[in-house]
C-alpha angles and dihedrals in degrees: 000000000000119000111252123255095026093116114130114231120200103179102295094347115105116201113190096197110048096221126111113197109225120245109244122190148232098042096313097112107036134142096302096056096037093051093047091052093046090051089061092056098260127106114275115206131202116205111226095196117122098342090144089071088072095051113114095188106107091196091077129078113219095262091053091041091056090055094045094048093048089051090051093048093050092049092047091051092049090053089057100045146020089204128109116291132189138186123219113216124182114223090216096063115106094232097046095131092047092053093047089052092052092049093049094044089052088053095239112183097228141017117200114198120199138145096074141009110282102206089171115073103239092200096051097097096052099073117210109004137157095230116107125205131221122187121212113222138164104211147029087245091061091047091053092048095050098041094048091048094049092044092052098041104031105020085232141085136212118280091240145332135238111214107202119196128208095266091072125113123245125019114002128212093223136087112250092256091052097056094084097032108125089219089066096057111130090237088063097039097052098058090043093053092045089053090050092051099047097083090053092048088056095044097047098032091232131134093229095186120212111221118204118221141166124074096003107146113154139045087247089059088050092051091051094056096041088052087054089058103268114145093218144329130256116219128181114155097061092054092061091071094060130107090237097053110117095229126096123272088247090058093049091050091057086070094044093051102038124108130215092258091054092068117085148138122279133186110245128209085234087074096249133100114252136195114232145155102265119231140153091289094055092042092053091050091048088052090058100260117147123218108214114229144159115239105233091195136329097273095166125052091212099048120101101196092190092069101023113116091219143354107264093198093057092042091056093044090051092051093045089055093049100260102127094165088074102032149020142225126247113221142167123256092260097050090111088070091067107103105165146014115255138170121272089242092055093046096051092043090053093048092049092049089052089046094052093046093050094046093046090056090058095057 
């Protein structure tokens, strides 16, 4: 039994299970995973990053292939579920506007924008649409900056925010020295962001939920942040070790078999620190070795392929396909707790049971 009144509201969207599955590129969270999550009443999210690399149609250039593959993934997911679906789009990708347009035209429920601060409202030019937008941030300062800019320039604000702490997997919105700063703990960031958002909730008469993300692993964690005032939690790492995850079995087993000491911070060609499961590939890069590659197209605005030690897109594709000699896996700080592969249904049921038990103890 789910505790009453825990439904997540994103404008007129009603989400019965307050969990948003994190978007994981490249090709980790596709239609299969997103649809399975949405079927359980949570929000299933397709990562839009690098999908063109999986396109076998030689008629397409990579930019066109990215759009075509995102369209196919959204349509495949919709064939499998009537639940709520989102698309994660990084603001730093070169075809950001193209991917937003595809998502909106395909009538996706939710667009989650991370990997940069999108001062410009990417949905502004579409007029009246059903698609909602969440912005991923890492501080109350960023929330204030974005909300004030949107208020002043668009007389509108985002439909919600995801505040992601430094324990998250993948690229982090913190400088390396800020990752272990106690002031950046998610337990501190969430209340600060909620406080920053309240004036805009009042002005625009919108719920504007704050979603907590980064290192959340159990239902008890989820209860803690919802009791703080978060509308939901976003969780990525745990969904890798599911049967429905779109990655290879070899990739999933990296999570199952990793130890706490295997998880560390790497320097990404994107220009941000990232948390990953360390292996021979990451150690060779850290030692100054360069992995020769041909840049297929400038997929990231911030990447200078001429000086980059490796192609992060190809490294992530290789890992996703099970080739860990030529790639690595991003993962959250608690990935070492994963000990088996389960179904999405089983995972969400377990998290909600833990959630209800933890919340019931606080009454």
